[in-house]
C-alpha positions in Angstrom: 73.2 207.5 80.0 77.0 207.2 80.0 77.2 209.6 77.0 75.0 212.1 79.0 77.3 211.9 82.0 80.4 212.4 79.9 78.8 215.4 78.3 77.8 216.8 81.7 81.3 216.3 83.1 82.8 218.0 80.0 80.5 221.0 80.5 81.4 221.2 84.2 85.1 221.1 83.4 84.8 223.9 80.9 83.0 226.0 83.4 85.8 225.4 85.9 88.6 226.2 83.4 90.3 229.5 84.1 90.5 232.2 81.5 94.0 232.7 80.3 95.8 236.0 80.0 99.2 236.8 78.5 101.0 239.7 79.9 103.4 241.5 77.6 106.4 243.2 79.2 110.0 243.6 78.3 112.1 242.9 80.2 110.4 240.5 82.7 110.9 242.1 85.0 112.8 245.3 85.6 113.8 245.7 89.2 111.3 248.5 89.9 108.4 246.6 88.4 106.8 245.4 91.6 103.4 247.0 90.6 103.3 244.8 87.5 104.1 241.7 89.5 101.4 242.5 92.0 98.8 242.6 89.2 99.9 239.3 87.8 100.0 237.5 91.1 97.0 239.3 92.5 94.3 238.1 90.1 94.0 234.5 91.0 90.8 233.7 89.1 92.7 233.7 85.8 95.8 231.8 84.6 98.7 234.1 83.8 101.5 233.9 81.3 104.2 236.3 80.2 105.7 237.0 76.8 108.9 238.9 76.9 112.1 239.5 74.9 114.4 239.2 77.9 114.3 237.8 81.5 115.6 239.8 84.4 115.3 239.5 88.2 113.4 236.2 88.1 114.5 235.5 91.7 112.9 238.7 92.8 109.7 238.2 90.7 109.3 234.4 90.4 106.7 233.2 87.9 106.4 229.8 86.2 105.0 230.7 82.8 107.5 233.2 81.4 108.2 232.7 77.7 111.1 234.5 76.2 112.8 234.7 72.8 115.8 233.6 74.8 114.4 230.1 74.8 114.7 229.8 71.0 117.6 228.5 69.0 120.3 231.1 68.6 119.6 231.4 64.8 116.0 232.3 65.6 117.2 234.8 68.2 119.4 236.4 65.6 116.6 236.7 63.1 114.4 238.1 65.8 117.1 240.7 66.7 117.2 241.8 63.0 113.4 242.0 62.8 113.3 244.1 66.0 116.0 246.5 64.6 114.4 247.1 61.2 110.7 246.8 62.1 110.6 247.5 65.8 108.1 244.6 66.3 107.8 241.7 68.7 106.2 238.3 68.3 108.4 236.5 65.9 108.5 232.7 66.8 105.8 233.1 69.5 103.0 231.4 67.5 103.8 228.0 69.0 103.1 229.4 72.5 99.7 230.6 71.3 98.8 227.1 70.1 100.1 225.7 73.4 98.4 228.2 75.8 95.2 229.2 73.8 95.0 232.5 75.6 91.8 234.6 75.9 93.3 238.0 76.3 96.5 240.0 76.1 97.5 242.7 78.6 100.4 245.0 77.5 102.2 246.9 80.2 103.4 250.2 78.7 102.1 251.7 75.5 105.3 251.1 73.5 105.1 247.4 74.5 101.6 247.2 73.1 102.7 248.8 69.8 105.5 246.4 69.3 103.2 243.4 69.8 100.2 244.9 67.9 100.7 243.2 64.5 101.2 239.9 66.1 98.0 240.3 68.2 96.0 241.4 65.2 96.8 238.2 63.3 95.6 236.2 66.3 92.5 238.4 66.6 92.4 238.4 70.4 91.4 241.4 72.6 94.2 243.6 73.9 94.1 245.6 77.2 96.9 248.2 77.5 98.1 250.0 80.7 99.9 253.2 80.2 102.1 254.3 83.1 103.8 257.6 82.4 106.6 258.3 79.9 104.8 256.2 77.3 102.3 259.1 77.2 104.0 262.2 78.3 107.3 261.7 76.5 106.6 259.4 73.6 103.2 261.0 72.9 105.1 264.1 71.7 107.1 262.1 69.1 105.3 261.8 65.7 106.5 258.2 65.2 104.9 257.0 68.4 101.8 259.2 68.1 101.1 257.6 64.7 101.6 254.2 66.1 99.3 255.0 69.1 96.4 255.9 66.7 96.5 252.3 65.3 96.7 250.9 68.8 93.8 253.1 70.0 91.6 251.8 67.2 92.3 248.1 67.7 92.7 248.0 71.5 89.8 246.9 73.6 90.5 248.9 76.6 93.2 251.3 78.0 94.0 251.6 81.7 95.3 254.7 83.5 96.2 254.9 87.2 94.5 258.2 87.7 92.4 261.0 86.1 95.4 263.1 85.0 96.9 260.2 83.0 93.4 259.3 81.6 93.1 262.9 80.3 96.6 262.7 78.8 95.5 259.6 76.8 92.3 261.2 75.6 94.4 264.2 74.5 96.5 261.9 72.4 93.4 260.7 70.6 92.3 257.7 72.6 88.5 257.4 72.6 87.4 258.4 76.1 85.0 255.5 76.4 87.9 253.1 76.0 89.9 254.6 78.9 89.3 253.3 82.5 91.0 254.6 85.7 92.5 251.6 87.4 94.6 252.6 90.4 97.8 250.8 91.3 97.5 249.5 94.8 99.6 247.6 97.3 99.0 244.5 99.4 98.8 246.3 102.8 99.7 243.0 104.6 103.2 243.3 103.1 103.7 246.8 104.6 103.8 246.6 108.4 103.2 250.0 110.0 106.2 252.0 111.0 106.9 252.4 114.7 107.7 256.0 115.6 110.1 256.9 118.4 110.1 260.2 120.1 112.4 262.7 118.4 113.6 266.3 119.0 115.0 268.8 116.5 118.4 267.7 117.7 117.8 264.1 116.7 119.1 262.8 113.4 116.3 262.7 110.8 116.5 260.2 108.0 115.0 261.3 104.7 114.6 258.7 102.0 114.0 258.9 98.2 113.5 255.9 96.0 113.6 256.5 92.3 115.5 255.9 89.1 118.0 258.7 88.3 115.9 260.5 85.7 115.2 264.2 85.4 111.5 263.8 86.2 112.4 262.4 89.6 113.6 265.8 90.8 116.7 264.4 92.7 118.6 267.6 92.2 115.9 269.5 94.0 116.1 267.0 96.8 119.8 267.6 97.1 119.3 271.4 97.1 116.7 271.1 99.8 119.1 269.0 102.0 121.7 271.6 101.4 119.4 274.4 102.8 118.6 272.3 105.8 122.3 271.6 106.4 123.0 275.3 106.4 120.6 275.5 109.4 122.6 272.9 111.2 119.9 270.2 111.3 121.2 266.7 111.8 120.0 264.9 108.7 120.8 262.0 106.4 119.5 261.8 102.9 119.4 258.2 101.7 118.8 257.6 98.0 117.9 254.2 96.5 118.1 253.8 92.8 120.5 254.1 89.8 120.7 255.7 86.5 121.0 254.4 82.9 124.7 255.1 83.1 127.5 255.7 85.6 127.8 259.2 84.2 124.2 260.1 85.4 125.0 258.9 88.9 128.3 260.7 89.0 126.6 264.0 88.2 124.5 263.6 91.3 127.5 262.7 93.4 129.3 265.8 92.1 126.3 268.0 92.8 126.3 266.7 96.4 129.9 267.6 96.8 129.4 271.0 95.2 126.6 271.7 97.7 128.8 270.6 100.5 126.5 267.8 101.7 128.5 264.7 100.6 128.6 263.6 104.3 124.8 263.9 104.6 124.0 261.9 101.4 124.2 258.1 101.1 123.9 256.6 97.6 122.5 253.1 98.3 122.3 251.9 94.7 119.7 249.4 93.6 117.9 247.5 96.3 115.4 244.6 96.2 111.8 245.3 97.0 112.2 243.8 100.5 115.3 245.9 101.2 113.5 249.0 100.0 110.7 248.4 102.5 113.2 247.9 105.3 114.8 251.3 104.4 111.4 252.9 104.6 110.8 251.5 108.0 114.1 253.1 109.2 113.3 256.5 107.7 111.4 259.5 109.1 110.3 261.3 105.9 109.8 260.2 102.3 110.9 262.7 99.7 109.9 262.5 96.0 109.8 266.0 94.2 108.7 264.9 90.7 108.9 267.4 87.9 108.1 267.6 84.2 111.3 267.0 82.4 112.6 269.3 79.6 111.6 266.6 77.0 108.0 266.5 78.4 108.5 263.3 80.4 106.5 263.1 83.6 105.1 260.6 86.0 101.8 260.3 84.2 100.2 258.8 87.3 102.0 258.6 90.6 105.2 256.8 91.5 104.5 253.5 93.2 107.2 254.3 95.7 105.1 257.1 97.1 102.2 254.7 97.6 104.5 252.1 99.3 106.0 254.7 101.6 102.6 255.9 102.6 101.5 252.3 103.2 104.2 251.8 105.9 103.2 255.1 107.5 105.8 257.5 106.2 104.9 261.2 105.7 105.5 262.1 102.1 106.8 265.4 100.7 106.2 265.6 97.0 105.0 268.0 94.3 101.8 269.0 92.7 102.5 266.8 89.7 100.4 264.4 87.6 98.3 262.1 89.9 100.4 262.4 93.0 97.7 264.6 94.7 95.5 261.5 94.6 97.9 259.6 96.8 99.3 262.4 99.1 96.8 264.5 101.0 98.4 267.9 101.4 98.6 268.9 105.0 97.2 265.6 106.2 99.4 262.8 105.1 102.3 264.9 103.9 103.0 268.1 101.9 102.8 269.0 98.2 104.7 271.9 96.8 105.1 273.4 93.3 107.7 271.7 91.0 111.4 272.7 91.0 111.1 274.6 94.3 113.8 273.3 96.6 113.2 276.2 99.1 109.6 275.1 99.7 110.8 271.5 100.0 113.3 272.5 102.7 110.6 274.5 104.5 108.2 271.5 104.6 110.9 269.2 105.9 112.0 271.7 108.4 108.4 272.0 109.6 108.2 268.3 110.2 111.6 268.3 112.0 110.5 271.1 114.3 107.1 269.5 114.9 108.2 265.9 115.0 105.2 265.0 117.2 103.0 265.1 114.1 105.1 262.7 112.1 103.2 259.8 113.6 99.8 261.5 112.9 100.8 262.2 109.3 102.1 258.6 108.9 98.9 257.1 110.3 96.8 259.3 107.9 99.0 258.2 105.0 98.6 254.5 105.8 94.8 254.9 106.3 94.5 256.6 103.0 96.2 253.8 101.2 94.1 251.2 103.1 90.9 252.9 102.1 91.8 254.0 98.5 94.7 252.0 97.2 94.1 248.6 98.8 95.2 245.9 96.4 92.5 243.4 97.4 89.8 245.8 96.2 91.7 247.0 93.1 92.6 243.5 92.0 88.9 242.6 92.1 88.3 245.6 89.8 91.1 244.4 87.4 89.7 240.9 87.4 86.3 242.3 86.4 87.9 244.3 83.6 89.5 241.1 82.3 86.4 239.1 82.5 84.2 241.7 80.8 86.6 242.1 78.0 86.8 238.4 77.4 83.0 238.1 77.5 82.7 240.8 74.8 85.1 238.7 72.6 82.8 235.7 73.0 
């Protein structure tokens, strides 16, 4: 009888044990990686761990189970560095964490991250889910080295996630079996985005226009500045506030110089990097969100849609953007904002001017934007979908 009860308790405990998932992302976590953090924290029915090569912004994205090569003896760190340089692979000295955690599934964030961990995962023989986000498809997918690596990944990987139909088709075009690609939107926790309160404005009021992005060609910042210049010529009182930074000071200086050349240096505020909380606060103080994404000369594009656009819409900001990648899934043209063709600063200026001259519809556009996010990009619904993806993948393994 005692033996029977012990066996029964053991069985009940096993049923109550959470499946364990290891997230692969380097670094953990770059300052714009809020969408990755929300996935990790959102799925509460599984136990989460992170494998990374470098820690960053832990205070902004706190998580207990983050394992980094930085935890190893400096000689192992040196060997790992050499291994990365010559073989472009991750996983050296992480076996002990596998024995400790006993994971059920890996989730790689970014295609290049999955490639670098692939040989390590193959040896462990666990399923791998990979989310592609943008440049890992549009830019790297045109480079033979990465395209060859992706074929191996596509063969081994259990499932590939894309945030919209455009990105899904890009993956299929690279050779990923269509049956392995699932559209999994990136949502937001709407409770973290209080609705913006709109005050009555006139064309003579100061209008604050915000863009949040890294300083990369695909973000179209130069076209934002050109649009602001055209509005300044028409004597509108505007302030363009730009949150973000580039990979170098030289990149930022080029934008500062462009603002001076256009004669709008007094209208442009370079705010640098901001925390996620500070960014939302800036959105609440703005009137229009501008994000004119373009396809860069090297082919780099958004792949899906910038999370900043989703967040701006969530607080109730009208969004002016471009007909690019999966952005039309997030911004409803003429209802929650405006979409124009890429690299057209004249049209951007016209749409901003329309909203300035018809400021009474700012609130209507903002409400439509927020409702669209609530109904279609609500994290609580999307997290449940991601949880189901994890569980189904683990069940297939078993």
